[in-house]
N, CA, C and O of each residue as an XYZ file, in Angstrom:
684
protein
N    -144.350    123.657     -1.810
C    -144.945    124.741     -2.568
C    -145.890    125.505     -1.665
O    -146.613    124.917     -0.861
N    -145.880    126.821     -1.805
C    -146.739    127.694     -1.016
C    -147.495    128.621     -1.958
O    -146.911    129.198     -2.875
N    -148.784    128.758     -1.729
C    -149.580    129.680     -2.530
C    -149.342    131.101     -2.033
O    -149.495    131.381     -0.845
N    -148.969    131.996     -2.942
C    -148.741    133.392     -2.588
C    -149.932    134.276     -2.934
O    -150.079    135.370     -2.389
N    -150.777    133.806     -3.835
C    -151.935    134.571     -4.293
C    -153.118    133.618     -4.457
O    -152.967    132.401     -4.343
N    -154.283    134.174     -4.722
C    -155.450    133.335     -4.992
C    -155.212    132.480     -6.234
O    -155.561    131.300     -6.260
N    -154.614    133.084     -7.265
C    -154.287    132.307     -8.465
C    -153.314    131.190     -8.116
O    -153.420    130.082     -8.641
N    -152.372    131.479     -7.237
C    -151.429    130.461     -6.794
C    -152.120    129.323     -6.067
O    -151.756    128.160     -6.238
N    -153.116    129.652     -5.258
C    -153.866    128.612     -4.552
C    -154.600    127.718     -5.553
O    -154.601    126.495     -5.413
N    -155.214    128.323     -6.549
C    -155.891    127.548     -7.596
C    -154.881    126.657     -8.315
O    -155.156    125.485     -8.572
N    -153.723    127.207     -8.636
C    -152.685    126.422     -9.302
C    -152.162    125.304     -8.407
O    -151.897    124.200     -8.883
N    -152.013    125.583     -7.122
C    -151.572    124.558     -6.178
C    -152.584    123.415     -6.118
O    -152.197    122.247     -6.072
N    -153.870    123.741     -6.118
C    -154.913    122.718     -6.167
C    -154.766    121.859     -7.427
O    -154.917    120.638     -7.371
N    -154.474    122.491     -8.550
C    -154.289    121.750     -9.802
C    -153.108    120.782     -9.690
O    -153.203    119.624    -10.097
N    -151.995    121.269     -9.134
C    -150.795    120.433     -9.008
C    -151.060    119.248     -8.079
O    -150.705    118.112     -8.392
N    -151.686    119.526     -6.939
C    -151.975    118.461     -5.974
C    -152.964    117.457     -6.565
O    -152.811    116.251     -6.367
N    -153.958    117.933     -7.275
C    -154.931    117.031     -7.902
C    -154.256    116.148     -8.947
O    -154.527    114.950     -9.026
N    -153.384    116.741     -9.740
C    -152.642    115.967    -10.741
C    -151.797    114.899    -10.062
O    -151.774    113.748    -10.496
N    -151.107    115.283     -9.003
C    -150.283    114.314     -8.274
C    -151.134    113.193     -7.700
O    -150.718    112.034     -7.691
N    -152.315    113.533     -7.224
C    -153.195    112.533     -6.640
C    -153.686    111.490     -7.624
O    -154.128    110.414     -7.222
N    -153.613    111.797     -8.904
C    -154.035    110.830     -9.918
C    -152.852    110.093    -10.539
O    -153.032    109.255    -11.423
N    -151.647    110.403    -10.079
C    -150.431    109.746    -10.555
C    -149.689    109.216     -9.327
O    -149.002    109.962     -8.629
N    -149.839    107.947     -9.086
C    -149.343    107.349     -7.857
C    -148.172    106.414     -8.161
O    -148.222    105.613     -9.093
N    -147.112    106.537     -7.347
C    -146.018    105.573     -7.373
C    -146.225    104.659     -6.183
O    -146.406    105.120     -5.056
N    -146.196    103.368     -6.438
C    -146.410    102.393     -5.365
C    -145.077    102.051     -4.715
O    -144.213    101.419     -5.322
N    -144.933    102.485     -3.461
C    -143.715    102.219     -2.714
C    -143.812    100.927     -1.945
O    -144.841    100.250     -1.959
N    -142.726    100.590     -1.272
C    -142.678     99.350     -0.515
C    -143.694     99.340      0.624
O    -144.344     98.324      0.871
N    -143.830    100.479      1.320
C    -144.709    100.511      2.473
C    -145.887    101.464      2.333
O    -146.843    101.390      3.105
N    -145.825    102.361      1.348
C    -146.963    103.241      1.115
C    -146.903    103.777     -0.298
O    -145.889    103.641     -0.982
N    -147.989    104.386     -0.733
C    -148.063    104.951     -2.073
C    -147.774    106.450     -2.010
O    -148.082    107.115     -1.021
N    -147.176    106.969     -3.088
C    -146.784    108.367     -3.123
C    -147.410    109.073     -4.320
O    -147.257    108.613     -5.452
N    -148.114    110.182     -4.091
C    -148.604    110.976     -5.221
C    -147.432    111.730     -5.845
O    -146.562    112.223     -5.127
N    -147.401    111.823     -7.166
C    -146.304    112.508     -7.855
C    -146.840    113.379     -8.988
O    -147.916    113.139     -9.535
N    -146.057    114.385     -9.315
C    -146.311    115.185    -10.505
C    -144.947    115.450    -11.135
O    -143.940    114.921    -10.665
N    -144.899    116.246    -12.175
C    -143.623    116.492    -12.840
C    -143.461    117.974    -13.162
O    -144.406    118.757    -13.070
N    -142.249    118.332    -13.539
C    -141.949    119.733    -13.831
C    -142.772    120.255    -15.003
O    -143.189    121.413    -15.005
N    -143.004    119.410    -15.989
C    -143.760    119.846    -17.161
C    -145.169    120.278    -16.758
O    -145.657    121.311    -17.217
N    -145.823    119.492    -15.903
C    -147.164    119.858    -15.454
C    -147.105    121.107    -14.573
O    -147.922    122.017    -14.716
N    -146.132    121.141    -13.665
C    -146.031    122.296    -12.768
C    -145.738    123.576    -13.540
O    -146.175    124.653    -13.134
N    -145.009    123.475    -14.642
C    -144.693    124.656    -15.450
C    -145.954    125.343    -15.971
O    -145.946    126.547    -16.229
N    -147.021    124.589    -16.124
C    -148.284    125.145    -16.595
C    -149.085    125.790    -15.465
O    -150.084    126.466    -15.710
N    -148.635    125.575    -14.218
C    -149.410    126.022    -13.055
C    -148.527    126.682    -11.997
O    -148.831    126.583    -10.808
N    -147.458    127.342    -12.388
C    -146.511    127.893    -11.416
C    -146.783    129.306    -10.957
O    -146.192    129.759     -9.977
N    -147.668    130.018    -11.645
C    -147.910    131.417    -11.302
C    -148.575    131.534     -9.927
O    -149.515    130.806     -9.608
N    -148.062    132.464     -9.128
C    -148.622    132.703     -7.804
C    -148.134    131.733     -6.742
O    -148.690    131.680     -5.645
N    -147.089    130.958     -7.062
C    -146.580    129.946     -6.134
C    -145.124    130.228     -5.779
O    -144.324    130.639     -6.619
N    -144.809    129.995     -4.510
C    -143.441    130.066     -3.991
C    -142.967    128.631     -3.804
O    -143.684    127.811     -3.230
N    -141.768    128.323     -4.283
C    -141.214    126.978     -4.129
C    -140.046    127.002     -3.141
O    -139.220    127.914     -3.146
N    -140.006    125.983     -2.306
C    -138.858    125.741     -1.429
C    -138.185    124.465     -1.922
O    -138.826    123.630     -2.560
N    -136.893    124.310     -1.627
C    -136.163    123.157     -2.143
C    -136.412    121.870     -1.373
O    -135.918    120.820     -1.783
N    -137.147    121.907     -0.290
C    -137.634    120.713      0.429
C    -136.631    120.152      1.431
O    -135.480    120.578      1.528
N    -137.144    119.167      2.169
C    -136.339    118.462      3.170
C    -135.361    117.528      2.461
O    -135.297    117.513      1.232
N    -134.601    116.752      3.227
C    -133.595    115.874      2.624
C    -134.195    114.813      1.704
O    -133.462    114.171      0.951
N    -135.502    114.618      1.752
C    -136.142    113.662      0.851
C    -136.464    114.281     -0.513
O    -136.935    113.579     -1.409
N    -136.216    115.582     -0.683
C    -136.509    116.264     -1.940
C    -135.438    116.040     -2.987
O    -134.390    115.459     -2.707
N    -135.710    116.505     -4.195
C    -134.815    116.269     -5.327
C    -133.509    117.055     -5.204
O    -132.438    116.504     -5.460
N    -133.577    118.322     -4.821
C    -132.346    119.113     -4.679
C    -131.444    118.486     -3.620
O    -130.269    118.251     -3.903
N    -131.940    118.203     -2.407
C    -131.090    117.533     -1.422
C    -130.589    116.159     -1.891
O    -129.454    115.781     -1.604
N    -131.431    115.423     -2.605
C    -131.021    114.119     -3.135
C    -129.750    114.257     -3.971
O    -128.802    113.490     -3.796
N    -129.731    115.228     -4.873
C    -128.553    115.424     -5.720
C    -127.342    115.868     -4.900
O    -126.219    115.443     -5.170
N    -127.568    116.718     -3.904
C    -126.460    117.153     -3.040
C    -125.878    115.956     -2.297
O    -124.662    115.766     -2.284
N    -126.728    115.158     -1.684
C    -126.278    113.993     -0.909
C    -125.502    113.022     -1.794
O    -124.560    112.376     -1.336
N    -125.896    112.920     -3.052
C    -125.224    112.011     -3.972
C    -124.062    112.658     -4.718
O    -123.557    112.104     -5.694
N    -123.639    113.842     -4.251
C    -122.434    114.476     -4.794
C    -122.600    115.126     -6.149
O    -121.610    115.366     -6.840
N    -123.819    115.415     -6.543
C    -124.056    116.002     -7.856
C    -124.587    117.432     -7.712
O    -125.764    117.700     -7.954
N    -123.701    118.335     -7.315
C    -124.079    119.732     -7.121
C    -124.597    120.365     -8.413
O    -125.502    121.199     -8.387
N    -124.018    119.966     -9.527
C    -124.439    120.523    -10.818
C    -125.918    120.242    -11.079
O    -126.650    121.127    -11.522
N    -126.358    119.016    -10.806
C    -127.774    118.675    -11.006
C    -128.655    119.389     -9.984
O    -129.773    119.798    -10.300
N    -128.155    119.536     -8.768
C    -128.929    120.258     -7.744
C    -129.154    121.700     -8.196
O    -130.270    122.212     -8.107
N    -128.109    122.348     -8.676
C    -128.225    123.728     -9.157
C    -129.119    123.814    -10.394
O    -129.880    124.769    -10.551
N    -129.025    122.829    -11.258
C    -129.884    122.790    -12.448
C    -131.353    122.719    -12.031
O    -132.196    123.423    -12.588
N    -131.651    121.875    -11.059
C    -133.032    121.729    -10.612
C    -133.536    123.026     -9.962
O    -134.692    123.405    -10.152
N    -132.677    123.698     -9.203
C    -133.046    124.990     -8.616
C    -133.394    125.976     -9.726
O    -134.374    126.713     -9.618
N    -132.600    125.992    -10.785
C    -132.895    126.863    -11.931
C    -134.222    126.487    -12.591
O    -134.983    127.363    -13.000
N    -134.496    125.195    -12.692
C    -135.777    124.745    -13.252
C    -136.938    125.282    -12.412
O    -137.922    125.786    -12.954
N    -136.817    125.172    -11.093
C    -137.858    125.706    -10.208
C    -138.018    127.204    -10.414
O    -139.136    127.717    -10.442
N    -136.896    127.907    -10.559
C    -136.913    129.361    -10.768
C    -137.637    129.724    -12.070
O    -138.297    130.760    -12.149
N    -137.510    128.878    -13.074
C    -138.189    129.128    -14.352
C    -139.692    128.865    -14.271
O    -140.452    129.360    -15.103
N    -140.119    128.099    -13.289
C    -141.526    127.709    -13.179
C    -142.302    128.590    -12.207
O    -143.411    129.027    -12.512
N    -141.721    128.850    -11.041
C    -142.454    129.491     -9.955
C    -142.050    130.948     -9.777
O    -140.975    131.359    -10.214
N    -142.916    131.725     -9.133
C    -142.669    133.150     -8.931
C    -141.437    133.409     -8.070
O    -140.663    134.328     -8.336
N    -141.266    132.591     -7.040
C    -140.116    132.740     -6.144
C    -139.607    131.357     -5.763
O    -140.376    130.398     -5.695
N    -138.295    131.264     -5.514
C    -137.677    130.019     -5.057
C    -136.756    130.359     -3.892
O    -135.981    131.314     -3.948
N    -136.859    129.558     -2.841
C    -135.991    129.709     -1.665
C    -135.285    128.390     -1.392
O    -135.846    127.312     -1.588
N    -134.043    128.499     -0.935
C    -133.260    127.334     -0.551
C    -133.568    127.029      0.911
O    -133.399    127.888      1.778
N    -134.015    125.815      1.182
C    -134.567    125.459      2.488
C    -133.587    124.648      3.335
O    -133.266    123.504      3.011
N    -133.121    125.254      4.416
C    -132.323    124.528      5.400
C    -133.235    124.106      6.543
O    -134.275    124.718      6.783
N    -132.827    123.040      7.249
C    -133.613    122.564      8.383
C    -132.689    122.293      9.570
O    -131.531    121.920      9.382
N    -133.195    122.479     10.795
C    -132.357    122.411     11.995
C    -132.188    120.994     12.565
O    -132.541    120.735     13.715
N    -131.655    120.104     11.765
C    -131.411    118.745     12.234
C    -129.917    118.469     12.195
O    -129.183    119.129     11.458
N    -129.462    117.507     12.975
C    -128.023    117.289     13.118
C    -127.546    115.955     12.565
O    -126.438    115.532     12.894
N    -128.329    115.281     11.746
C    -127.830    114.051     11.139
C    -126.972    114.426      9.921
O    -127.177    115.480      9.319
N    -126.018    113.569      9.562
C    -124.998    113.936      8.557
C    -125.540    114.449      7.236
O    -125.014    115.422      6.695
N    -126.586    113.815      6.697
C    -127.118    114.246      5.405
C    -127.684    115.666      5.479
O    -127.506    116.459      4.554
N    -128.362    115.980      6.577
C    -128.935    117.321      6.725
C    -127.840    118.362      6.854
O    -127.939    119.446      6.279
N    -126.801    118.041      7.601
C    -125.688    118.985      7.759
C    -125.016    119.254      6.414
O    -124.655    120.393      6.117
N    -124.847    118.213      5.604
C    -124.264    118.375      4.266
C    -125.159    119.240      3.389
O    -124.684    120.175      2.744
N    -126.455    118.932      3.363
C    -127.397    119.695      2.536
C    -127.407    121.155      2.969
O    -127.343    122.049      2.125
N    -127.485    121.407      4.264
C    -127.494    122.789      4.754
C    -126.237    123.538      4.317
O    -126.314    124.671      3.842
N    -125.098    122.905      4.478
C    -123.833    123.543      4.109
C    -123.800    123.891      2.618
O    -123.401    124.992      2.238
N    -124.219    122.954      1.791
C    -124.239    123.200      0.340
C    -125.237    124.299     -0.026
O    -124.947    125.136     -0.881
N    -126.405    124.303      0.610
C    -127.406    125.323      0.281
C    -126.926    126.709      0.689
O    -127.205    127.685     -0.008
N    -126.211    126.813      1.802
C    -125.631    128.103      2.199
C    -124.631    128.553      1.135
O    -124.600    129.724      0.759
N    -123.825    127.625      0.660
C    -122.871    127.944     -0.402
C    -123.591    128.344     -1.694
O    -123.214    129.321     -2.342
N    -124.630    127.582     -2.064
C    -125.406    127.902     -3.266
C    -126.027    129.295     -3.154
O    -126.060    130.038     -4.135
N    -126.517    129.648     -1.973
C    -127.148    130.958     -1.783
C    -126.151    132.067     -2.064
O    -126.486    133.058     -2.713
N    -124.928    131.906     -1.580
C    -123.931    132.962     -1.815
C    -123.499    132.996     -3.278
O    -123.151    134.059     -3.792
N    -123.516    131.849     -3.957
C    -123.127    131.782     -5.370
C    -124.206    132.334     -6.302
O    -123.900    132.995     -7.294
N    -125.463    132.057     -5.974
C    -126.550    132.300     -6.932
C    -127.436    133.501     -6.613
O    -128.105    134.034     -7.498
N    -127.443    133.925     -5.351
C    -128.331    135.004     -4.952
C    -129.703    134.540     -4.501
O    -130.509    135.358     -4.057
N    -129.993    133.232     -4.602
C    -131.252    132.731     -4.050
C    -131.185    132.870     -2.536
O    -130.133    132.674     -1.928
N    -132.319    133.209     -1.937
C    -132.366    133.413     -0.493
C    -132.602    132.095      0.235
O    -133.218    131.165     -0.286
N    -132.084    132.055      1.466
C    -132.291    130.909      2.343
C    -133.517    131.116      3.221
O    -133.836    132.242      3.603
N    -134.205    130.019      3.537
C    -135.225    129.995      4.579
C    -134.899    128.812      5.485
O    -134.232    127.863      5.071
N    -135.376    128.883      6.719
C    -135.213    127.757      7.627
C    -136.593    127.295      8.070
O    -137.415    128.095      8.517
N    -136.833    126.005      7.941
C    -138.106    125.425      8.344
C    -137.810    124.242      9.250
O    -136.705    123.701      9.238
N    -138.794    123.849     10.028
C    -138.587    122.630     10.803
C    -139.592    121.595     10.339
O    -140.779    121.881     10.179
N    -139.100    120.403     10.129
C    -139.927    119.290      9.692
C    -140.697    118.813     10.916
O    -140.315    117.838     11.564
N    -141.785    119.510     11.225
C    -142.501    119.318     12.492
C    -143.600    118.277     12.379
O    -144.469    118.347     11.510
N    -143.534    117.309     13.282
C    -144.562    116.273     13.341
C    -145.327    116.320     14.660
O    -146.321    115.615     14.830
N    -144.860    117.158     15.599
C    -145.507    117.324     16.897
C    -144.989    118.622     17.506
O    -143.998    119.177     17.032
N    -145.648    119.105     18.544
C    -145.315    120.408     19.115
C    -144.087    120.356     20.028
O    -143.127    121.099     19.823
N    -144.120    119.487     21.023
C    -143.095    119.494     22.076
C    -141.991    118.478     21.814
O    -142.244    117.375     21.330
N    -140.772    118.865     22.138
C    -139.611    118.017     21.928
C    -139.756    116.658     22.608
O    -139.340    115.643     22.050
N    -140.339    116.625     23.797
C    -140.485    115.380     24.539
C    -141.411    114.363     23.891
O    -141.423    113.195     24.279
N    -142.182    114.798     22.913
C    -143.103    113.881     22.246
C    -142.416    113.045     21.164
O    -143.064    112.232     20.505
N    -141.110    113.241     20.980
C    -140.396    112.486     19.953
C    -140.453    110.984     20.201
O    -140.447    110.203     19.250
N    -140.507    110.568     21.460
C    -140.532    109.131     21.759
C    -141.749    108.451     21.127
O    -141.637    107.329     20.635
N    -142.897    109.107     21.134
C    -144.111    108.516     20.566
C    -144.034    108.470     19.047
O    -144.407    107.476     18.424
N    -143.554    109.540     18.470
C    -143.395    109.597     17.018
C    -142.395    108.541     16.555
O    -142.626    107.858     15.557
N    -141.292    108.409     17.276
C    -140.265    107.449     16.883
C    -140.760    106.006     16.987
O    -140.361    105.160     16.187
N    -141.614    105.718     17.955
C    -142.199    104.372     18.057
C    -143.006    104.071     16.795
O    -142.893    102.983     16.230
N    -143.817    105.031     16.352
C    -144.604    104.830     15.127
C    -143.700    104.657     13.907
O    -143.948    103.790     13.069
N    -142.659    105.476     13.805
C    -141.710    105.372     12.685
C    -140.988    104.028     12.725
O    -140.797    103.396     11.686
N    -140.586    103.586     13.920
C    -139.898    102.306     14.061
C    -140.793    101.162     13.566
O    -140.331    100.266     12.859
N    -142.061    101.203     13.940
C    -142.992    100.156     13.535
C    -143.210    100.173     12.016
O    -143.248     99.121     11.378
N    -143.350    101.347     11.458
C    -143.624    101.490     10.030
C    -142.433    101.059      9.172
O    -142.599    100.342      8.186
N    -141.243    101.497      9.550
C    -140.059    101.284      8.709
C    -139.187    100.121      9.150
O    -138.231     99.764      8.461
N    -139.509     99.524     10.300
C    -138.740     98.394     10.829
C    -137.259     98.726     11.013
O    -136.388     97.889     10.775
N    -136.992     99.950     11.436
C    -135.644    100.340     11.826
C    -135.762    101.417     12.892
O    -136.810    102.046     13.040
N    -134.691    101.622     13.626
C    -134.723    102.524     14.776
C    -134.602    103.976     14.323
O    -133.699    104.324     13.562
N    -135.512    104.811     14.795
C    -135.482    106.246     14.556
C    -135.256    106.956     15.884
O    -135.833    106.582     16.905
N    -134.420    107.971     15.860
C    -134.184    108.777     17.070
C    -134.273    110.256     16.749
O    -133.640    111.078     17.411
N    -135.047    110.594     15.750
C    -135.149    111.989     15.323
C    -136.011    112.798     16.280
O    -136.821    112.257     17.032
N    -135.812    114.110     16.230
C    -136.642    115.017     17.002
C    -137.258    116.009     16.031
O    -136.597    116.950     15.593
N    -138.504    115.799     15.701
C    -139.200    116.625     14.720
C    -140.267    117.495     15.370
O    -141.404    117.561     14.904
N    -139.876    118.166     16.464
C    -140.815    119.067     17.128
C    -140.825    120.423     16.430
O    -139.988    120.691     15.568
N    -141.753    121.256     16.799
C    -141.836    122.603     16.259
C    -140.782    123.463     16.963
O    -140.907    123.765     18.150
N    -139.760    123.846     16.229
C    -138.667    124.617     16.810
C    -139.114    126.042     17.114
O    -139.874    126.639     16.353
N    -138.641    126.576     18.222
C    -138.918    127.965     18.578
C    -137.982    128.873     17.790
O    -136.972    128.402     17.266
N    -138.295    130.163     17.693
C    -137.361    131.085     17.037
C    -135.977    131.073     17.694
O    -134.962    131.196     17.008
N    -135.938    130.927     18.998
C    -134.652    130.897     19.707
C    -133.847    129.645     19.344
O    -132.628    129.709     19.185
N    -134.535    128.515     19.215
C    -133.847    127.284     18.805
C    -133.321    127.405     17.376
O    -132.223    126.939     17.070
N    -134.101    128.028     16.514
C    -133.665    128.234     15.129
C    -132.419    129.112     15.095
O    -131.458    128.811     14.387
N    -132.441    130.193     15.857
C    -131.298    131.105     15.893
C    -130.059    130.395     16.432
O    -128.972    130.539     15.871
N    -130.209    129.640     17.501
C    -129.070    128.920     18.087
C    -128.498    127.921     17.087
O    -127.280    127.778     16.981
N    -129.363    127.235     16.358
C    -128.903    126.279     15.349
C    -128.108    126.995     14.252
O    -127.031    126.542     13.863
N    -128.640    128.103     13.764
C    -127.959    128.864     12.708
C    -126.583    129.325     13.166
O    -125.607    129.217     12.423
N    -126.507    129.833     14.375
C    -125.219    130.301     14.906
C    -124.248    129.125     15.017
O    -123.088    129.239     14.623
N    -124.717    128.002     15.550
C    -123.869    126.821     15.743
C    -123.281    126.329     14.421
O    -122.122    125.915     14.377
N    -124.070    126.370     13.342
C    -123.636    125.791     12.068
C    -123.303    126.829     10.991
O    -123.162    126.476      9.821
N    -123.177    128.094     11.371
C    -122.757    129.108     10.416
C    -123.745    129.401      9.312
O    -123.349    129.731      8.194
N    -125.019    129.285      9.607
C    -126.064    129.585      8.626
C    -126.486    131.044      8.826
O    -126.825    131.438      9.942
N    -126.470    131.842      7.767
C    -126.835    133.252      7.908
C    -128.201    133.443      8.578
O    -129.182    132.792      8.217
N    -128.240    134.337      9.546
C    -129.470    134.546     10.317
C    -130.602    135.155      9.502
O    -131.758    135.110      9.923
N    -130.288    135.723      8.347
C    -131.374    136.291      7.538
C    -132.346    135.219      7.043
O    -133.444    135.538      6.587
N    -131.942    133.946      7.132
C    -132.875    132.873      6.733
C    -134.107    132.869      7.623
O    -135.186    132.476      7.180
N    -133.963    133.299      8.868
C    -135.117    133.353      9.788
C    -136.091    134.426      9.331
O    -137.294    134.181      9.236
N    -135.573    135.614      9.048
C    -136.435    136.702      8.567
C    -137.051    136.350      7.205
O    -138.208    136.683      6.949
N    -136.292    135.685      6.339
C    -136.825    135.293      5.030
C    -137.989    134.330      5.165
O    -138.929    134.353      4.371
N    -137.915    133.489      6.176
C    -138.982    132.529      6.403
C    -140.259    133.254      6.792
O    -141.284    132.615      7.028
């Protein structure tokens, strides 16, 4: 969620505060959560993106339920001022599937695409340090590269995977 106005920032604070008081206890860490009903009361002035592969829209896509993914996008559209379908420049199978479906959804529905990078550090070479921390936390091997992508890297990724370049300008 992104605040587009001062009212949106106030509403975003409300949503985050609500989530902070509703915690789901996970195996390795706790997660703040909120729900659509609460967000519906605080959606004015906010732009919503469909999130990384850990989000609800990608979850439904990965599990083969395009109908539920589209339903959730419509729910977001009913709550927030603007909704964008979020692709990310990663090459693991789930991300490639989500990106492909979101490009298709954009052409079907008229929702615009944006491209973001799930950035945890600036330089690509720093992935080794991040992956060591992820390996220790999750007890499995990570080889992801979550650096801050340059505009040129974003463009090259879009061209390689057939993602419309207007997602860069939309971002």
